[in-house]
Every structure is written in C-alpha cells, then in structure tokens.
N, C-alpha and C positions, 0 to 999 in steps of 0.2 A: 197595355192589354190589346191583343189582336182585335181588329174590327170585323171579325167574322159574324155572320148573322144566320138565323135559322131559315131565312127566306132570301131568294136572289135579290141583290141590291139593285138590279136593273129593272125590276118590276115595280113601277111607280104608278100611282093612281092620279087622275086629273082631279082638280077641285070641283066638288059638287056645285052645280050652278044654283041649287036651291039653298045653299048655306047662307044663313042670315047673321050668325054670331061668330065672330073671330075672337078667341080668348087667348091671352098671352100667358105662357108658363115659362118659368126660368128654372134651369137645372144648375145647381151650384155645388161646390165641394172643393176639397183640397187639390193640389197639383197632382196630376196623373191618376186621379181616382176613377176615371172612366166616363166623364161627361160627354166628350166627343163621340165615344163609342156608343153611348146610349142614344144620343140624337140620331146617329147614323143607322142604328139597328132598327129603330121604331118609325123613322120618318117614311111617309108614303111618297115623298118626292126626293129627288137627289139632293142630299143635304148640302148646305153652304158651310164650308169650313174655312177658318182662317189659321190653320195649322202652318207653322213654319219650322224649318229644321233648326234644332238647337245647335249653337256654335260655341266656340271658346269664349265669346263675350258673355255667356250666361254663367260661366264658372265662377263660383263664389257668390252668385246672386240667386240662382235656382238650385235648390237642393234635390238633385236627382239620385242621391245615394240609396233611397228606399224605393225607387221606381226603376228597377233594373231593365235595361233594354229600351227605355224611352228615348227616342231621338227627335221627336217633334213636340211642339207646344202650341196651344191656342193663344193668339196675341190680341184678339178682339172678342169674337163670340162665334158659336156654331148656331146654325139655324135649320129647323126642319118643320114638318107639318104632319099632323095626324087628324083624321076625321073622327069626331065623337059620334055623331049621328047625322041624319040628312040636313039638320039645321045648324049644327055646331062644329066648328073646327078649332083645334088647338094649334097655336104657333109656338114652337119650342125654341128657346134661346139657351144655349149652353154657355155659361160664364167662364172666363179664364180663371185658372186656379192659382197662378203665381201672385204673390203679394204685390209685385210691381205693376200689375194690371188691375188691381182691385178698384181703382178709380172708375173703371167702366161699370161696376156693379150698380151704382145708384141709378145710372141711365137705364140699365136693363130692368131694374125693379119697377121703374115708372110705368104705371098702367098694367102691371102684371096681375093676373087673377090669383095665382098661387105659385108655389115653388116645390121642387124636389131637392132635398139635401142628400147627395150621394156620399156614402161613407165607405172607406177602406178600413177594416178592423185592425190592420197593422199600423194605422196612423189615425186613430179616432180623434186625437187632439186637433188634427187639421180641420175638423168640421166645426169647431167652436166658433170661429169667426163668421162662418156662413149663418149659423143659427142666430148669433148676436145681431147681424145686420138685418136678417129677416124679421126678427122680433122688433128691432128699431123701426123698421118700415111698416110694422103691423101686417106683414104679409103671411097668410096662412101657408103651412107647408107640411109635407110628410118627409120622413127619413127612410131612405132605402140603403140597406147594407149590401154593397157589391162584393159578393163572395169570391175573392181571389184565391182564398185558401181557407183551411179550418181556422176558426178564431173564436172569440168569446160569444156567448149566447146573446140573443136579442135583449134579454133582461139586463145583461151586463152592459151592453151598449147603451140602453136607455138610462141606466144609472150613471155611466160615465159622462153622458151628454146632459144629464139632469133634465131629461125630457118630461113634460107633464103627461099624465095618463091620456089626455085628449089628443096628443100628437100621434098619428099612426106611424108604426115602425114595421117595415117589411124587409124580407130578403129578396135579392134579385141577382140575375146575371146580365149585366148591361150588354153583353154580346148577342143575347137572344131576344128577338122581337117580342114573342109572347110574354117573356119575363119583364121587359121594359114597359110593355103595354099595360101589364098588371099594375105596375107602379103608378102609371098615369090614371088608371081606373080608380085606384085607391085614393089618389089626390082628388079626382072629380067627385067621388062619393063623400069625401071629407068636406069638400066645399059645399056640396049639396046639403049635408047635415047642418052645416053652419048657417045656411040661408033658409033652412026648412023648406027646401024644394027637392023632394025625392025624385022628381022626374029628371033632374039633371044628372042623376047617378047612373043612368043606363048608357053603356058603351056598346 
C-alpha cells in the first residue's frame, strides 16, 4: 500500500518538554497489511523503519502472492511517536508480519500498554496469530480493518476472528493520518475504560 498521508511527512513536532508519561503501543498484523504505513502516517517525528528490499531469497518463504506490488518488508520493527496530551506520549512499534520474524514479537510486547491489530479483509486469517499472542500476553488491544477494497462487514470480521463484544473494532485507512489517529484514540479510550480512568481517554 502506498505510504501517502493526508499531511506533509516533513512537518514533524518536537517532543513536549512537559511530557511525563511515555506509553508503548504495538501495531501487529499479517504480512503486508499496512503496519509500516500506519506508523509513518500518524507519527509526528520522522519514523524509523527497518524495511528492506525483498529478494529472491524470500521466494518460497514469504507469500507475497496476495500482496501485489510489495517490494519491501520490515525485518525488525517500525518506530514512531504521537503526543496524546501535554503529559502523555505514545511510542509506536510496528511489528514485522512474516512468520520468520515472529520471534521479535515477545520483545516488542514487553512493557507495552496495548496494541492495534491491523486486518486486511482479503486475508482475515492472517490476524489469528496476532490475537492469539496478545491474549497470551494479556495485552489489551483493538482491531482495525484497513480497507484496501470492499469486503465483509465489521460484524462478519468480528465473527471470523471470534472477537468478544468488549474488543473495539473499527475501520481505517492506514495511509491517512486522521484515520490512523482515530484508531489510536479508540485504543486509548478502551484502555481508559479498563482502568476506570476517563481522563486518559482525551486526545
């Protein structure tokens, strides 16, 4: 998916000197679902990316047949930052999607406040592992459907992923900063409800 955004990527904000809390958020999902794009679109600093060009060495290992036009892949993680309010900053970590890099996930989950599971409706089954690992780590999460094209309804996605009613499920366009930011707002509000701290829900 192209990494175009709704705002110029060279306009980045400095870290607020008054910020006291730094909260870690992980963005997970299948191969080519848009995790790097989401971090890049919403980050207020120039994002750190570990994307590398896919070579012949990945043939037979990474299934790119359903991710047409994809020529690069994340080999460690993506990193970005977004300010919640004058006291709180979210640090975003985009996890690699290929199975051969899943060993990195446990380290990324350590110390994380919550997570976003990004879903491509053309490959809903690719999200099962993400949800399984988050539940194993007891990490709160929301699910965001990245709309590449027309697909099943949110109710159908919820049924396919066997999500409990308590797990927020939203649509987004990972290329657009307001849309990606809405996903993070949804996650922060979800976490606030879980901790009975409504003040945390304001972005």
